[in-house]
C-alpha positions in Angstrom: 29.2 -62.8 -28.3 31.2 -65.4 -25.9 31.6 -69.1 -26.6 29.7 -69.7 -23.3 26.6 -67.9 -25.1 27.0 -69.5 -28.4 26.4 -73.1 -26.3 23.7 -71.5 -23.8 20.8 -73.9 -23.5 17.2 -73.1 -25.0 15.6 -73.7 -21.8 14.1 -71.5 -18.8 16.3 -68.9 -16.9 17.8 -70.9 -13.8 17.8 -68.5 -10.4 19.6 -70.4 -7.8 18.6 -68.6 -4.4 20.9 -68.8 -1.3 19.9 -70.0 2.0 20.2 -66.1 3.2 18.4 -64.9 0.3 14.9 -65.7 1.4 13.0 -62.6 -0.1 10.3 -62.5 -2.6 11.5 -59.2 -4.2 15.1 -60.5 -4.7 17.0 -58.8 -7.7 17.3 -62.2 -9.5 13.3 -62.7 -9.2 12.3 -59.2 -9.7 10.8 -58.8 -13.5 11.0 -62.6 -14.1 8.1 -64.6 -15.7 6.8 -67.2 -13.7 6.4 -69.6 -16.8 10.2 -68.9 -17.8 12.0 -69.4 -14.5 13.3 -72.2 -12.5 14.0 -71.4 -9.0 16.8 -73.6 -7.3 16.8 -73.9 -3.5 19.9 -76.1 -2.4 20.5 -77.8 0.9 24.1 -78.9 1.0 26.5 -80.4 2.9 29.6 -78.0 2.5 27.5 -75.1 4.1 26.2 -76.8 7.1 29.5 -78.5 8.1 32.4 -75.8 7.1 32.4 -74.9 10.3 29.9 -76.9 12.4 27.0 -74.4 13.1 24.7 -74.8 16.2 21.7 -77.2 15.8 19.2 -74.4 16.0 21.0 -72.3 13.4 21.1 -75.5 10.6 17.2 -76.4 11.3 16.5 -72.5 11.1 17.9 -72.1 7.9 16.7 -75.3 6.3 12.9 -75.0 7.7 13.0 -71.2 6.1 14.4 -72.5 2.9 11.6 -75.1 2.8 9.0 -73.1 4.0 9.9 -70.4 1.4 10.0 -72.7 -1.6 6.5 -73.8 -0.8 5.2 -70.0 -0.5 6.9 -69.7 -3.9 5.4 -72.7 -5.6 2.0 -72.0 -4.1 2.5 -68.5 -5.7 2.7 -70.3 -9.2 6.9 -70.3 -9.5 8.7 -73.6 -10.6 11.1 -74.8 -7.8 13.6 -77.2 -8.2 14.5 -77.9 -4.5 17.3 -80.3 -3.6 17.3 -81.6 0.1 20.2 -83.0 2.0 19.1 -86.4 1.8 18.8 -86.5 -1.9 20.7 -89.6 -2.8 22.9 -87.7 -5.9 23.2 -84.2 -3.8 26.7 -82.8 -4.7 27.1 -81.2 -1.4 27.9 -77.7 -2.9 26.6 -75.2 -4.4 28.5 -75.5 -7.5 27.6 -79.2 -7.7 24.0 -78.5 -7.4 23.8 -75.6 -10.1 25.9 -77.9 -12.2 23.2 -80.7 -11.9 20.4 -78.1 -12.2 22.0 -77.0 -15.6 21.9 -80.8 -16.7 18.2 -81.1 -15.7 17.0 -77.9 -16.9 19.3 -76.9 -19.9 18.9 -72.9 -19.3 19.6 -70.2 -21.4 21.2 -68.1 -18.4 21.8 -68.5 -14.8 20.6 -65.3 -12.8 21.9 -64.8 -8.9 22.1 -62.2 -6.6 25.7 -61.8 -5.0 26.5 -64.1 -2.2 26.9 -62.5 1.3 30.2 -64.4 2.3 33.4 -64.1 0.6 34.5 -67.7 -0.1 30.6 -68.6 -1.7 31.1 -65.1 -3.9 34.5 -66.5 -4.9 33.0 -69.5 -6.2 29.9 -68.3 -7.8 32.6 -65.9 -9.8 34.1 -69.2 -11.4 30.7 -70.3 -12.5 31.0 -68.2 -16.1 34.0 -70.3 -16.8 32.2 -73.7 -15.5 28.8 -73.6 -17.3 28.1 -72.9 -21.0 25.2 -70.6 -20.5 25.8 -66.8 -19.0 25.9 -66.3 -15.8 24.4 -62.9 -14.2 25.5 -61.9 -10.8 23.2 -59.2 -9.5 24.0 -56.6 -6.6 22.2 -57.4 -3.4 20.0 -54.4 -3.4 18.4 -55.8 -0.2 21.3 -53.3 1.6 21.0 -49.8 1.4 24.8 -49.4 0.3 26.1 -51.4 -2.5 29.6 -52.6 -1.9 31.1 -50.3 -4.5 29.2 -47.3 -2.6 31.1 -48.1 0.5 34.6 -48.2 -1.1 34.0 -45.0 -2.6 32.8 -43.7 0.9 35.9 -45.1 2.2 38.3 -44.3 -0.3 40.6 -41.4 1.1 39.1 -41.4 4.5 42.1 -41.2 7.4 39.2 -42.9 9.9 36.5 -45.0 9.0 34.2 -44.2 11.8 30.6 -45.7 11.5 28.9 -42.5 12.9 29.5 -40.7 9.8 28.5 -43.5 7.5 25.3 -43.9 9.6 24.4 -40.2 8.9 24.7 -40.6 5.1 22.4 -43.7 5.4 20.0 -41.5 7.5 20.0 -38.9 4.9 19.7 -41.5 2.1 16.6 -42.9 3.8 15.1 -39.7 5.3 14.4 -42.0 8.1 14.2 -39.9 11.7 15.0 -36.9 9.6 13.6 -33.1 9.8 14.4 -31.8 6.5 18.1 -32.1 6.5 18.9 -32.1 10.1 18.2 -35.3 12.5 14.9 -35.3 14.3 15.3 -34.1 17.9 18.6 -32.1 17.1 20.8 -35.0 17.7 22.3 -37.9 15.3 22.8 -40.5 18.3 21.1 -41.0 21.7 23.6 -43.4 22.9 24.3 -41.6 25.9 20.5 -42.4 26.9 21.0 -45.8 26.2 23.0 -47.1 29.2 20.5 -48.0 31.9 21.4 -50.3 34.6 19.0 -53.8 35.2 16.5 -52.8 37.7 15.1 -55.5 40.0 11.8 -54.2 39.3 12.5 -55.1 35.3 9.5 -57.2 33.8 10.0 -57.2 29.8 7.4 -59.0 28.1 8.5 -62.3 26.5 9.3 -62.5 22.8 6.9 -64.3 20.4 7.9 -68.1 20.5 7.0 -70.1 17.5 6.2 -73.9 18.1 7.7 -76.2 15.3 5.2 -77.3 12.6 5.1 -80.3 10.4 7.9 -78.7 8.2 10.3 -77.6 11.2 9.9 -80.8 13.1 11.1 -82.8 9.9 14.0 -80.6 9.8 14.9 -80.7 13.3 14.7 -84.6 13.0 17.1 -84.5 10.3 19.4 -82.1 12.6 19.3 -84.6 15.3 20.3 -87.4 13.2 23.2 -86.1 10.9 24.5 -82.9 13.1 23.9 -84.0 16.6 27.3 -83.6 17.4 27.2 -80.1 16.8 27.1 -77.4 19.7 23.6 -76.3 21.0 20.3 -77.9 22.0 17.2 -77.8 19.6 14.7 -78.5 22.4 13.8 -74.7 22.8 14.0 -74.0 19.2 11.5 -71.2 18.6 12.6 -69.1 15.9 10.2 -67.3 13.2 10.6 -69.7 10.0 8.1 -67.9 7.6 7.7 -63.9 6.5 4.5 -64.0 8.6 5.7 -65.3 11.8 8.6 -62.6 11.3 6.2 -59.9 10.7 4.3 -61.2 13.9 7.6 -61.0 15.8 8.5 -57.8 14.7 4.8 -56.4 15.5 5.4 -57.6 19.0 8.6 -56.0 19.4 7.4 -52.8 18.0 4.7 -52.5 20.5 5.7 -53.8 23.4 9.5 -53.8 24.3 10.8 -51.2 21.7 9.7 -48.2 24.2 12.2 -49.7 27.0 14.4 -51.0 24.4 16.8 -47.8 24.5 17.2 -47.3 27.9 18.5 -51.2 28.7 20.2 -52.3 25.4 23.0 -52.5 27.1 21.7 -54.1 30.5 22.4 -58.0 31.5 20.3 -59.8 33.7 21.4 -63.5 34.9 18.8 -65.8 33.2 17.0 -63.4 31.2 18.0 -63.9 27.8 15.9 -61.7 25.9 14.9 -58.3 27.6 13.4 -55.9 25.5 15.7 -56.9 22.6 14.0 -57.4 19.2 15.6 -61.0 18.3 14.9 -60.0 14.4 18.5 -60.1 13.3 17.6 -63.8 12.3 14.5 -62.7 10.3 16.4 -59.8 8.7 19.8 -61.7 8.0 17.8 -64.8 6.4 15.7 -62.1 4.1 12.3 -62.9 5.9 12.1 -59.0 6.8 13.0 -56.0 5.1 15.8 -53.9 7.0 14.4 -50.4 5.7 10.8 -51.5 6.3 11.6 -52.5 9.6 13.1 -48.9 10.5 10.0 -47.0 9.0 8.0 -49.2 11.1 10.2 -48.3 14.1 10.0 -44.6 13.2 6.1 -44.5 12.8 6.1 -45.7 16.5 8.0 -42.3 17.4 5.9 -40.1 15.5 2.9 -41.6 17.1 4.2 -41.0 20.5 4.3 -44.3 21.7 8.3 -45.1 21.3 10.8 -42.7 22.8 13.3 -41.2 20.5 16.3 -43.0 22.1 14.7 -46.2 21.9 13.7 -45.5 18.2 16.9 -44.0 17.2 19.2 -46.5 19.1 17.0 -49.7 16.8 17.1 -47.7 13.5 20.9 -47.1 14.2 21.9 -50.9 14.7 20.2 -51.6 11.3 21.0 -49.0 9.0 24.1 -47.7 10.8 25.8 -50.7 12.2 24.8 -53.6 10.1 25.4 -51.6 6.9 28.5 -50.3 8.0 29.8 -53.7 9.2 28.8 -55.3 5.6 30.8 -52.7 3.8 34.0 -53.1 6.3 33.5 -57.1 5.6 34.0 -56.6 1.7 36.8 -54.2 2.2 39.0 -55.9 4.2 38.4 -59.1 2.8 40.0 -61.5 2.4 43.2 -60.4 4.7 40.7 -59.3 7.8 40.3 -63.5 8.5 43.9 -63.6 9.2 44.4 -60.5 11.1 46.0 -61.0 14.2 47.3 -57.0 15.3 47.8 -58.0 18.9 49.6 -61.3 18.0 47.1 -63.1 20.4 48.1 -67.2 20.4 46.3 -68.5 23.2 43.9 -71.0 22.3 40.4 -70.9 23.3 39.2 -72.2 26.4 37.1 -75.3 26.8 34.4 -73.2 29.0 33.6 -71.4 25.7 32.1 -74.7 24.5 30.7 -76.1 28.0 29.8 -73.0 30.1 31.6 -74.9 33.0 33.3 -71.9 34.6 32.9 -69.8 38.3 32.5 -66.7 36.4 29.1 -66.3 36.8 28.7 -63.6 33.4 30.6 -66.2 31.1 28.8 -69.3 32.2 25.4 -67.5 32.0 26.0 -66.2 28.4 27.7 -69.7 27.1 24.2 -71.0 28.7 22.0 -68.9 26.7 24.3 -69.1 23.6 23.7 -73.1 23.8 20.5 -73.3 24.7 18.9 -70.5 22.5 21.7 -69.6 19.8 21.5 -66.1 21.2 23.5 -63.7 23.4 22.5 -59.9 22.9 25.1 -57.7 21.7 26.5 -56.6 25.0 27.1 -60.1 26.3 29.0 -61.0 23.0 31.0 -58.0 23.2 31.8 -57.0 26.8 32.0 -60.7 28.1 32.5 -63.3 25.6 34.6 -60.9 23.3 36.2 -59.0 25.9 37.2 -62.1 27.8 39.0 -63.4 24.5 40.7 -60.1 23.9 42.2 -59.8 27.4 43.0 -63.3 27.6 45.1 -63.3 24.3 42.9 -65.7 22.7 43.8 -66.7 19.2 41.4 -64.7 16.5 40.7 -67.5 14.5 39.6 -69.6 17.3 37.2 -66.8 18.4 35.9 -66.1 15.0 35.0 -69.7 14.4 33.2 -69.9 17.6 31.2 -67.0 16.9 30.2 -68.2 13.7 29.3 -71.5 15.0 27.3 -70.7 17.7 24.7 -67.7 16.7 21.5 -68.4 14.9 22.2 -64.9 13.1 25.7 -65.0 12.4 26.9 -65.2 8.6 30.6 -64.3 8.3 29.8 -61.1 6.5 28.4 -59.9 9.9 30.6 -61.8 12.5 33.8 -61.7 11.2 34.6 -58.0 11.1 32.0 -57.8 14.6 34.7 -60.3 16.5 38.5 -59.7 14.3 37.9 -55.8 14.5 35.4 -54.6 17.1 35.9 -57.4 19.9 39.3 -58.3 19.3 41.1 -55.1 17.7 42.9 -58.0 15.3 42.7 -55.3 12.4 44.9 -52.6 14.6 41.7 -50.2 14.6 40.6 -50.2 11.2 37.2 -50.4 12.6 37.3 -49.6 16.2 39.6 -46.7 17.5 40.4 -48.2 20.6 40.1 -51.9 21.9 37.1 -52.7 23.8 38.9 -53.9 26.8 37.6 -53.8 30.2 37.7 -54.9 33.7 35.0 -56.4 35.6 33.5 -53.0 37.0 31.9 -52.6 33.7 30.0 -56.0 34.0 29.4 -55.2 37.7 27.7 -51.8 36.4 25.9 -53.0 33.7 24.3 -56.4 34.9 23.4 -58.5 38.0 26.0 -61.1 37.3 28.6 -60.1 39.9 26.4 -60.3 43.3 26.1 -63.6 43.3 29.6 -64.8 41.7 32.4 -66.4 43.5 34.5 -63.8 42.5 34.3 -60.2 43.2 35.3 -57.2 41.1 35.8 -55.3 44.4 38.7 -57.8 45.1 41.5 -56.6 42.6 44.1 -59.5 42.6 44.8 -62.9 44.4 42.4 -65.3 45.3 38.9 -64.3 44.9 39.3 -61.6 42.4 37.2 -61.2 39.1 39.4 -62.0 36.4 38.7 -59.6 34.3 40.3 -57.1 36.6 44.1 -58.8 36.5 43.7 -59.7 32.8 42.8 -56.3 32.0 46.0 -54.6 33.0 47.8 -57.9 31.7 46.3 -56.8 28.6 47.5 -53.3 28.9 51.1 -54.1 29.8 51.3 -57.0 27.3 50.5 -54.6 24.5 51.7 -51.4 25.6 54.1 -51.0 22.8 51.4 -50.7 20.6 48.7 -49.5 22.6 50.2 -46.8 24.4 50.3 -44.2 21.0 46.8 -44.4 21.1 45.1 -41.2 22.3 42.0 -43.4 23.5 44.2 -45.3 25.6 47.2 -43.6 26.8 45.9 -42.0 29.8 45.4 -45.7 31.3 48.9 -46.0 31.2 49.2 -43.0 33.4 46.9 -44.5 36.1 49.5 -48.1 36.0 52.5 -45.7 36.5 51.0 -44.1 39.5 50.2 -47.3 41.0 52.1 -48.7 43.7 54.7 -51.1 42.4 53.7 -53.9 45.1 50.0 -53.7 43.4 50.8 -53.7 39.8 53.3 -57.2 40.5 49.9 -58.4 42.2 48.0 -57.8 39.3 50.3 -59.4 37.0 51.1 -62.3 39.1 47.0 -63.0 39.5 46.9 -62.4 35.7 49.3 -65.3 35.0 47.7 -67.6 37.2 44.6 -67.1 36.0 45.9 -67.7 32.3 47.9 -71.1 33.6 44.7 -72.4 34.5 42.8 -71.9 31.3 42.0 -75.7 29.8 42.6 -75.4 26.1 39.1 -76.5 24.1 39.4 -80.0 22.6 39.6 -80.3 18.9 36.9 -80.8 16.6 34.3 -78.4 18.5 34.3 -75.9 15.5 35.7 -77.5 12.6 35.6 -81.5 12.0 
């Protein structure tokens, strides 16, 4: 028996629950007696400000925490809740647990592992800081544990998501016909590239008016974090499990049938289209990811949604989400500093202001500012793509994405940005950089028709900046990328190009880059 065990208290078990662990069946609560447990929830300054999170993101997490605490109390649990405004608030998870230990003299601390590296490092120091034993439970809300993902990755030459996804399908039995995929294919992505139609009329996603709890939190955010990016006016996120279930039901019945076909489409001013908007609820713990996938599967078997839509949605959750989480823990802590392409340009100011003549960028930043949301293709192929081909320093882009989206936690944001969007990990996650000219955006959106720039004009005044920057990116990184068999053929096209045309591309790119105004200090980190 360790010294800490000899000195442990005689009180109840203390169960700290983090802001993204708002799940009634959490491993640290499972099997616990209500009369022998104190649940600790903490609003702390460090978590709200380690980057200057979007105002809606802070409001969402604090409101969801307060609602969750109230539900636990109504169900008979003893809840110790620290508000940000409590005068003795220590400002950190470790500090607040230390105060709770003084209050309750617990015989043990039980906590589920954190989603983010820096928080987990702090938790792993608790056994040396506190006199009572500390039990750290694996987060069983994920299908694949961190250890299981490491075992899957060990010895593989490539870590392609597709093969990992197939194992998750087999593990869950979702969309499986025996040992074969339902419909005979694992992946229906080819059928999920529908271009936006002028007649698209997606049903609006449910919006949830702030109740008294949320309104109080919004007042707190406006007072304490009013200098952070974003607007509170449009806040309408689900903040309880009941609201999240309502949002899920509406998606499954109203938007899932067309989700697959139009999941990559972009329409100016249409921020939701057929997307679920459920990532905030899943990442907070209000919705169970596997349960959500099984409900989507039921829509397919009932004949109410086609397989391309259902499979595409399920792949995002038990495929991509699980894979990204595994890659995060596999690659940390080095992923945060990765910069394989040696990109050093500062983040442009328009990422914060939206003040740019590029209609696609302006619209994506507007949606991000107003709603703390933009869908995955806007994030990857507009916002991420521009940062990639302009050579923006990865750490500044990572900070931006972590700040601005309501569903962004480092475990999901960092691999998506550093590895997927910016190829900073040199292809550990994505086999090729997701670099594209304006032709892709023109094909998958209605942005270009009314833009002052034209993707048909390849260089010079009026040319879409994505075109010259695309070629500049490829040539700038040719020594590294030319050996990539998924990119090498593009260099053959460049070499066959007229020399004058090549010079015009590069000259246009240099002019565009020279005109980028760096962001002011203090947007992301104070």
